[in-house]
C-alpha positions as a printed NumPy array, in Angstrom:
array([[ 79.267, 122.475, 105.897],
       [ 78.01 , 119.314, 104.267],
       [ 78.074, 117.744, 100.8  ],
       [ 77.481, 114.441,  99.035],
       [ 79.383, 112.801,  96.174],
       [ 79.172, 109.504,  94.35 ],
       [ 81.352, 106.937,  96.111],
       [ 82.941, 105.775,  92.848],
       [ 84.057, 109.296,  91.986],
       [ 85.531, 109.923,  95.435],
       [ 87.31 , 106.561,  95.326],
       [ 88.957, 107.525,  92.04 ],
       [ 90.023, 110.886,  93.489],
       [ 91.577, 109.527,  96.692],
       [ 93.23 , 106.725,  94.723],
       [ 95.158, 109.317,  92.702],
       [ 95.829, 111.845,  95.465],
       [ 97.227, 109.237,  97.876],
       [100.127, 108.621,  95.463],
       [101.766, 111.841,  96.698],
       [101.492, 110.921, 100.399],
       [104.835, 109.853, 101.909],
       [104.1  , 109.82 , 105.662],
       [107.378, 111.464, 106.641],
       [107.237, 111.617, 110.447],
       [109.36 , 114.766, 110.469],
       [106.945, 116.594, 108.143],
       [103.34 , 116.098, 109.353],
       [101.816, 117.587, 106.204],
       [103.032, 114.568, 104.214],
       [100.582, 112.378, 106.165],
       [ 97.548, 114.568, 105.515],
       [ 95.003, 115.061, 102.772],
       [ 93.304, 118.412, 102.349],
       [ 89.563, 118.262, 101.651],
       [ 88.283, 121.532, 100.248],
       [ 85.306, 122.891,  98.371],
       [ 86.107, 125.761,  96.018],
       [ 83.578, 127.176,  93.568],
       [ 81.395, 124.043,  93.76 ],
       [ 84.348, 121.727,  93.099],
       [ 85.808, 119.219,  95.541],
       [ 89.598, 119.496,  95.681],
       [ 91.803, 116.9  ,  97.38 ],
       [ 95.414, 117.976,  97.976],
       [ 98.438, 115.963,  99.104],
       [102.179, 116.554,  99.222],
       [105.45 , 114.674,  99.582],
       [106.982, 117.882, 101.024],
       [108.288, 118.89 ,  97.588],
       [105.529, 118.275,  95.068],
       [101.797, 118.92 ,  95.45 ],
       [ 99.018, 116.845,  93.907],
       [ 95.53 , 118.271,  93.33 ],
       [ 92.599, 116.022,  92.398],
       [ 89.358, 117.701,  91.31 ],
       [ 85.814, 116.352,  91.17 ],
       [ 84.114, 116.045,  87.804],
       [ 80.678, 116.678,  89.264],
       [ 79.481, 119.961,  90.771],
       [ 79.295, 119.968,  94.567],
       [ 76.586, 121.993,  96.286],
       [ 78.291, 123.389,  99.365],
       [ 79.873, 126.589, 100.611],
       [ 83.667, 126.897, 100.334],
       [ 85.737, 125.395, 103.135],
       [ 89.004, 123.534, 103.774],
       [ 90.081, 120.97 , 106.371],
       [ 92.767, 118.265, 106.51 ],
       [ 92.524, 114.63 , 107.63 ],
       [ 94.886, 111.691, 107.999],
       [ 95.29 , 110.608, 104.398],
       [ 95.767, 106.867, 104.844],
       [ 92.791, 106.369, 107.16 ],
       [ 90.449, 108.522, 105.088],
       [ 91.504, 106.801, 101.85 ],
       [ 91.064, 103.308, 103.291],
       [ 87.583, 104.141, 104.562],
       [ 86.518, 105.586, 101.214],
       [ 87.961, 102.644,  99.272],
       [ 86.111, 100.145, 101.484],
       [ 82.762, 101.952, 101.223],
       [ 80.15 , 100.215,  99.044],
       [ 77.203, 102.62 ,  99.311],
       [ 76.31 , 104.574,  96.18 ],
       [ 76.895, 107.961,  97.813],
       [ 79.19 , 109.333, 100.522],
       [ 78.229, 112.359, 102.601],
       [ 80.921, 114.438, 104.289],
       [ 80.133, 116.971, 107.006],
       [ 82.349, 119.24 , 109.068],
       [ 81.174, 120.054, 112.585],
       [ 83.7  , 122.14 , 114.497],
       [ 86.845, 120.031, 114.85 ],
       [ 85.177, 116.817, 113.64 ],
       [ 84.748, 115.497, 110.11 ],
       [ 81.888, 113.027, 109.691],
       [ 81.753, 110.514, 106.844],
       [ 78.46 , 108.75 , 106.104],
       [ 78.346, 105.822, 103.704],
       [ 77.56 , 102.296, 104.798],
       [ 77.709, 103.69 , 108.313],
       [ 78.836, 106.833, 110.104],
       [ 82.493, 107.45 , 110.924],
       [ 84.133, 110.482, 112.558],
       [ 87.614, 111.928, 112.184],
       [ 89.228, 114.317, 114.639],
       [ 90.713, 117.064, 112.515],
       [ 94.459, 117.677, 113.023],
       [ 95.073, 121.148, 114.444],
       [ 97.966, 123.547, 114.723],
       [ 98.303, 126.845, 116.556],
       [ 96.083, 128.538, 113.983],
       [ 93.325, 125.95 , 114.202],
       [ 92.432, 123.546, 111.392],
       [ 95.48 , 122.731, 109.245],
       [ 95.368, 124.13 , 105.725],
       [ 97.805, 123.401, 102.929],
       [ 99.932, 126.255, 101.518],
       [ 98.557, 127.841,  98.348],
       [100.859, 126.884,  95.496],
       [ 98.693, 127.612,  92.475],
       [ 98.136, 131.218,  91.453],
       [ 96.09 , 132.637,  88.594],
       [ 97.973, 135.942,  88.692],
       [101.583, 134.764,  88.265],
       [103.303, 135.127,  84.912],
       [103.543, 131.738,  83.225],
       [105.701, 130.318,  80.46 ],
       [103.848, 127.762,  78.371],
       [105.627, 124.592,  77.277],
       [102.685, 123.178,  75.326],
       [101.101, 119.857,  76.13 ],
       [102.096, 116.235,  76.464],
       [100.127, 113.028,  76.122],
       [ 99.752, 110.525,  78.928],
       [100.71 , 107.863,  76.389],
       [104.167, 109.454,  76.035],
       [104.57 , 109.563,  79.82 ],
       [103.836, 105.857,  80.062],
       [106.193, 105.158,  77.163],
       [109.025, 107.122,  78.787],
       [108.623, 105.222,  82.049],
       [108.498, 101.866,  80.274],
       [111.528, 102.532,  78.075],
       [113.752, 104.969,  79.974],
       [113.283, 104.011,  83.622],
       [115.739, 101.101,  83.447],
       [118.55 , 103.592,  82.712],
       [117.595, 106.098,  85.404],
       [119.998, 106.681,  88.305],
       [118.599, 105.623,  91.675],
       [121.391, 106.851,  93.954],
       [122.074, 110.492,  94.803],
       [125.761, 110.59 ,  93.842],
       [124.688, 112.617,  90.801],
       [121.196, 113.915,  91.656],
       [120.547, 115.346,  88.207],
       [120.75 , 111.824,  86.755],
       [117.679, 110.832,  88.771],
       [115.649, 113.008,  86.377],
       [114.293, 112.437,  82.883],
       [115.621, 114.845,  80.258],
       [112.551, 115.705,  78.178],
       [112.9  , 117.76 ,  75.026],
       [113.552, 116.742,  71.419],
       [114.089, 113.302,  72.944],
       [113.742, 111.596,  76.324],
       [117.112, 110.676,  77.806],
       [118.165, 108.92 ,  81.004],
       [121.481, 107.622,  82.295],
       [123.024, 106.214,  85.467],
       [126.557, 106.521,  84.005],
       [126.673, 102.786,  83.255],
       [123.571, 102.674,  81.099],
       [122.135, 105.223,  78.682],
       [118.758, 105.316,  76.998],
       [117.763, 107.796,  74.312],
       [114.14 , 107.657,  73.243],
       [113.697, 109.789,  70.118],
       [110.046, 110.481,  70.943],
       [109.738, 114.273,  71.197],
       [108.139, 115.803,  74.283],
       [108.854, 119.557,  74.185],
       [110.478, 122.171,  71.948],
       [112.311, 123.525,  74.991],
       [113.825, 120.827,  77.255],
       [112.878, 120.379,  80.898],
       [113.888, 117.925,  83.607],
       [111.177, 115.799,  85.216],
       [112.041, 113.948,  88.404],
       [111.309, 110.243,  88.695],
       [108.768, 111.017,  91.43 ],
       [106.875, 113.509,  89.285],
       [106.969, 111.177,  86.285],
       [105.295, 108.468,  88.366],
       [102.708, 110.995,  89.595],
       [101.977, 112.019,  86.003],
       [101.384, 108.362,  85.243],
       [ 98.338, 108.456,  87.562],
       [ 96.354, 111.204,  85.831],
       [ 93.032, 110.222,  84.282],
       [ 93.117, 112.08 ,  80.944],
       [ 95.376, 111.883,  77.908],
       [ 96.168, 115.589,  77.466],
       [ 98.389, 117.338,  80.027],
       [ 99.144, 121.063,  79.736],
       [102.614, 122.066,  80.913],
       [103.786, 125.499,  82.011],
       [106.27 , 127.161,  84.37 ],
       [105.259, 129.578,  87.116],
       [107.6  , 131.051,  89.747],
       [110.321, 128.403,  89.322],
       [107.868, 125.527,  89.385],
       [106.532, 123.264,  86.652],
       [102.75 , 122.875,  86.567],
       [101.231, 119.822,  84.902],
       [ 97.515, 120.345,  84.38 ],
       [ 95.167, 117.553,  83.295],
       [ 91.383, 117.584,  83.16 ],
       [ 90.851, 116.623,  86.821],
       [ 94.394, 116.721,  88.247],
       [ 97.161, 119.265,  88.673],
       [100.719, 118.521,  89.781],
       [102.937, 121.271,  91.163],
       [106.668, 120.458,  90.982],
       [109.365, 122.967,  92.042],
       [112.323, 123.257,  89.695],
       [115.372, 122.015,  91.6  ],
       [117.84 , 121.254,  88.785],
       [119.086, 123.405,  85.924],
       [118.426, 121.692,  82.603],
       [121.601, 123.264,  81.162],
       [123.632, 121.122,  83.595],
       [122.225, 117.848,  82.294],
       [124.931, 115.945,  80.325],
       [122.845, 115.607,  77.176],
       [125.817, 116.426,  74.918],
       [127.888, 113.632,  76.466],
       [124.962, 111.242,  76.062],
       [124.546, 112.189,  72.398],
       [128.284, 111.653,  71.863],
       [128.118, 108.163,  73.352],
       [125.058, 107.371,  71.251],
       [126.78 , 108.464,  68.028],
       [130.105, 106.857,  68.988],
       [131.792, 104.522,  66.561],
       [131.262, 100.771,  66.828],
       [133.123,  98.644,  64.316],
       [130.461,  95.996,  63.797],
       [126.703,  95.55 ,  63.79 ],
       [124.317,  92.621,  63.898],
       [120.603,  91.928,  64.143],
       [119.405,  89.334,  66.653],
       [116.174,  88.157,  68.208],
       [115.607,  90.196,  71.378],
       [113.182,  87.574,  72.66 ],
       [115.644,  84.716,  72.167],
       [118.462,  86.745,  73.689],
       [116.388,  87.462,  76.789],
       [115.502,  83.783,  77.093],
       [119.191,  82.826,  76.987],
       [120.019,  85.433,  79.646],
       [117.291,  84.07 ,  81.925],
       [118.758,  80.584,  81.66 ],
       [122.365,  81.71 ,  81.938],
       [121.578,  83.783,  85.051],
       [121.05 ,  80.499,  86.916],
       [124.789,  79.841,  86.523],
       [126.09 ,  83.292,  87.465],
       [127.109,  83.381,  91.124],
       [128.348,  86.073,  93.518],
       [131.983,  85.463,  92.579],
       [131.166,  86.382,  88.985],
       [130.069,  89.862,  90.104],
       [127.133,  89.524,  87.677],
       [129.532,  89.355,  84.746],
       [129.054,  87.181,  81.656],
       [131.067,  86.92 ,  78.463],
       [129.772,  87.752,  74.998],
       [131.861,  86.219,  72.221],
       [131.033,  87.278,  68.682],
       [132.028,  84.805,  65.973],
       [130.957,  84.343,  62.378],
       [127.749,  82.506,  63.33 ],
       [126.454,  84.6  ,  66.174],
       [126.939,  85.558,  69.825],
       [128.093,  82.973,  72.338],
       [126.93 ,  83.933,  75.838],
       [128.746,  82.195,  78.675],
       [129.212,  82.445,  82.408],
       [132.704,  83.267,  83.637],
       [133.279,  79.697,  84.808],
       [131.912,  78.367,  81.517],
       [129.361,  76.319,  83.437],
       [126.724,  77.628,  81.091],
       [126.936,  78.759,  77.492],
       [124.542,  79.219,  74.605],
       [124.721,  80.592,  71.058],
       [122.373,  83.198,  69.581],
       [122.616,  83.178,  65.785],
       [122.786,  86.375,  63.755],
       [119.75 ,  87.325,  61.681],
       [121.966,  89.849,  59.914],
       [125.652,  90.723,  60.273],
       [127.597,  93.746,  59.049],
       [131.383,  94.321,  59.168],
       [131.922,  91.242,  61.328],
       [135.101,  91.1  ,  63.36 ],
       [135.845,  88.634,  66.193],
       [135.126,  90.3  ,  69.524],
       [134.784,  89.315,  73.165],
       [133.614,  91.383,  76.104],
       [132.351,  91.047,  79.662],
       [129.065,  92.672,  80.648],
       [126.806,  92.875,  83.696],
       [123.989,  90.38 ,  83.053],
       [121.423,  92.352,  85.071],
       [122.125,  95.598,  83.237],
       [121.869,  93.864,  79.887],
       [118.673,  92.103,  80.905],
       [116.975,  95.301,  82.138],
       [117.813,  97.164,  78.935],
       [116.61 ,  94.382,  76.67 ],
       [113.41 ,  94.024,  78.699],
       [112.574,  97.71 ,  78.219],
       [112.666,  97.422,  74.427],
       [109.605,  96.413,  72.445],
       [110.508,  94.846,  69.083],
       [111.106,  91.155,  68.584],
       [114.333,  91.858,  66.702],
       [116.942,  94.507,  67.51 ],
       [120.317,  95.723,  66.289],
       [123.372,  95.248,  68.485],
       [126.539,  97.287,  67.837],
       [129.9  ,  96.047,  69.135],
       [133.633,  96.551,  68.786],
       [134.075,  99.304,  71.373],
       [136.329,  98.788,  74.382],
       [133.858, 100.394,  76.784],
       [130.299,  99.577,  75.741],
       [127.828,  97.914,  73.423],
       [124.87 ,  99.648,  71.79 ],
       [121.322,  98.37 ,  71.378],
       [118.961,  99.888,  68.825],
       [115.226,  99.33 ,  68.456],
       [113.582, 101.713,  65.953],
       [113.757, 105.162,  67.648],
       [115.27 , 103.825,  70.881],
       [119.013, 103.653,  71.456],
       [120.682, 102.211,  74.54 ],
       [124.274, 102.053,  75.726],
       [125.432,  99.428,  78.222],
       [128.902,  99.778,  79.74 ],
       [131.27 ,  96.827,  79.738],
       [133.069,  95.354,  82.735],
       [136.807,  96.006,  82.74 ],
       [138.443,  92.687,  83.595],
       [141.922,  94.163,  83.619],
       [142.049,  94.116,  87.422],
       [140.768,  90.555,  87.777]])
């Protein structure tokens, strides 16, 4: 069993497939990459023990069908360092031979049944529910805008997912982001891991459907298989919408760029004893940002102001910075007056940032 493929094409394939390799020592399959020929197409498969990533060749491969597995990291590094125009791969018994600039051999990992093969996750016969398609551009936008509000701990596992439906919503219970960009008519949850994997596909259009309690994301030369682990009905989207539509007594427009610049300077004067807290004081001219010890302070003037009322709050400087950095416009609206949060608004993006309760200080 022997075939040849352009080095550049194979490099692109391994570069995408390796993103799903996690090298979990307790789960050997997470360190492997399946190399298979099926119907004159090269298929590379990897897994993180939950999700499966399939990368397909664009060119036809002249070879009989077969499947073997190799150590993913070593194989990928060799392919990425190869400079010859073509790479030839040959399987001889329990050895895989790679010919490019030179000749290199891999001992194939074995189990009790012989050469290790990945489980078959994709089926053409299963009943599927179509969710339509999504553009890679929207995936990248969701990561850029919503990721800063995504939960990273597992106290509430469902909050580590992106809610994707009429909007894209994320929250870690201290920050909320609602991106009004529509993804699907029927909402689904996409894990942070899968969202990052989707960000690696090489074509704009991604078909989405559900088969046997798994979401399948199918691009031109990639397919991602992601088991459904959370029930979308349990996601607190109603609570998020309530926070978003909550009443704030006052509203102003400010320069997001200038505000970020002030925060960068003020952060130099926020120490561990401040617990990342800074004060925002709203007066008739603008917002005075100051460190708790008042060793640094700076005023951002209003561009517009509506229903002004004097107001002071304490907020985590890192949370505020991350939310502002994920927005795109030069000028944004800031809503204030609540006892628990402020709201940032940039066109179709709305963010909530919780305040620090200084009552116990």
